[in-house]
C-alpha positions as CSV (number, residue, x, y, z in Angstrom):
1,M,81.8,26.6,59.6
2,N,78.0,27.2,59.3
3,D,77.9,24.6,56.6
4,L,79.7,22.2,58.8
5,Y,77.1,22.6,61.5
6,T,74.2,22.3,59.1
7,A,75.7,19.1,57.8
8,F,76.1,17.6,61.2
9,S,72.5,18.8,62.1
10,I,71.3,16.9,58.9
11,V,73.3,13.6,59.7
12,S,72.2,13.8,63.4
13,F,68.6,14.1,62.2
14,I,68.9,11.3,59.7
15,L,70.6,9.1,62.5
16,T,67.8,10.0,64.8
17,I,65.2,9.1,62.2
18,C,67.0,5.8,61.3
19,G,67.3,5.0,65.2
20,I,63.5,5.6,65.6
21,V,62.6,3.5,62.4
22,G,65.2,0.7,63.5
23,G,63.5,0.7,67.1
24,Y,60.2,0.4,65.7
25,V,60.9,-2.5,63.4
26,A,62.9,-4.2,66.0
27,F,60.0,-3.7,68.5
28,K,57.5,-5.1,66.0
29,Y,59.8,-7.9,65.1
30,G,60.4,-8.8,69.0
31,I,56.7,-8.9,69.5
32,A,55.9,-11.0,66.4
33,R,58.7,-13.5,67.5
34,T,57.3,-13.5,71.1
35,G,53.9,-14.1,70.0
36,N,54.9,-17.0,67.8
37,D,57.0,-18.5,70.6
38,V,54.0,-18.4,72.9
39,Q,51.8,-19.8,70.2
40,E,54.3,-22.8,69.8
41,H,54.6,-23.5,73.5
42,V,50.8,-23.6,73.9
43,I,50.4,-25.8,70.8
44,N,53.0,-28.2,72.4
45,A,51.2,-28.1,75.7
46,L,47.9,-28.9,74.1
47,R,49.5,-31.8,72.2
48,N,51.0,-33.2,75.3
49,E,47.7,-32.9,77.0
50,I,45.9,-34.8,74.3
51,D,48.5,-37.6,74.6
52,V,48.1,-37.9,78.2
53,M,44.2,-38.0,77.7
54,R,44.5,-40.6,75.0
55,N,46.7,-42.8,77.5
56,R,44.0,-42.2,80.1
57,I,41.2,-43.3,77.8
58,E,43.2,-46.3,76.8
59,D,44.0,-47.3,80.4
60,L,40.1,-46.8,81.2
61,E,39.1,-49.1,78.4
62,N,41.6,-51.7,79.6
63,E,40.4,-51.4,83.1
64,N,36.7,-51.6,81.9
65,L,37.5,-54.7,79.9
66,R,39.0,-56.4,83.0
67,L,36.0,-55.5,85.2
68,D,33.7,-57.0,82.6
69,Q,35.9,-60.2,82.7
70,V,35.7,-60.1,86.5
71,I,31.9,-59.6,86.5
72,L,31.5,-62.5,84.0
73,T,33.7,-64.7,86.1
74,I,31.5,-63.9,89.3
75,C,28.4,-64.7,87.4
76,E,29.6,-68.0,86.3
77,A,30.9,-69.0,89.6
78,L,27.4,-68.0,91.1
79,K,25.8,-70.0,88.3
80,K,27.6,-73.1,89.4
81,R,26.2,-72.3,92.9
82,G,22.6,-72.2,91.6
83,L,22.2,-68.5,91.3
84,I,21.5,-66.7,88.2
85,V,22.6,-63.3,87.7
86,H,21.3,-60.9,85.0
87,I,22.7,-57.5,84.5
88,E,20.6,-55.3,82.1
89,G,21.8,-51.6,82.2
90,S,21.3,-50.3,85.8
91,I,19.2,-53.4,87.0
92,V,20.8,-56.4,88.6
93,T,18.6,-59.4,89.1
94,V,19.6,-62.5,91.1
95,S,17.5,-65.7,90.9
96,D,18.0,-68.9,92.7
97,G,15.1,-70.8,91.0
98,H,12.6,-70.0,93.8
99,E,13.1,-66.4,94.6
100,T,14.1,-63.4,92.4
101,Q,15.7,-60.3,93.8
102,S,16.4,-57.1,91.7
103,A,18.6,-54.0,92.6
104,R,19.0,-50.7,90.6
105,I,22.4,-49.1,90.4
106,Q,22.4,-45.5,91.1
107,G,25.8,-43.7,91.5
108,G,27.5,-46.4,93.5
109,D,24.3,-47.1,95.8
110,C,22.1,-49.9,95.4
111,I,18.1,-49.5,95.8
112,Q,16.8,-53.1,96.4
113,G,13.5,-54.5,95.4
114,G,12.0,-57.9,95.4
115,D,9.7,-59.8,93.1
């Protein structure tokens, strides 16, 4: 009978060790899997953000092209009325053949000056 208790104790000890090792392995596997899932979600989110930014840049480039065309149209219309408009960087110069006016563009405000 003593041998039976010893055998049960050994089996119980082995099962306990197996449970501890199995729990540890399962825990490590769960952490690694969770880490990989989080990493995959972050990568997908960043890819989506990059796509959104590319679309925004494309939209802004198209809007910039449209605004350039509007400015050229306005300049041509003014030229037909006798006003010559020169835009060089942040300086806008308007001349009617007799008088020239210049303005510097700064953050949406115009600082005017005359020649």
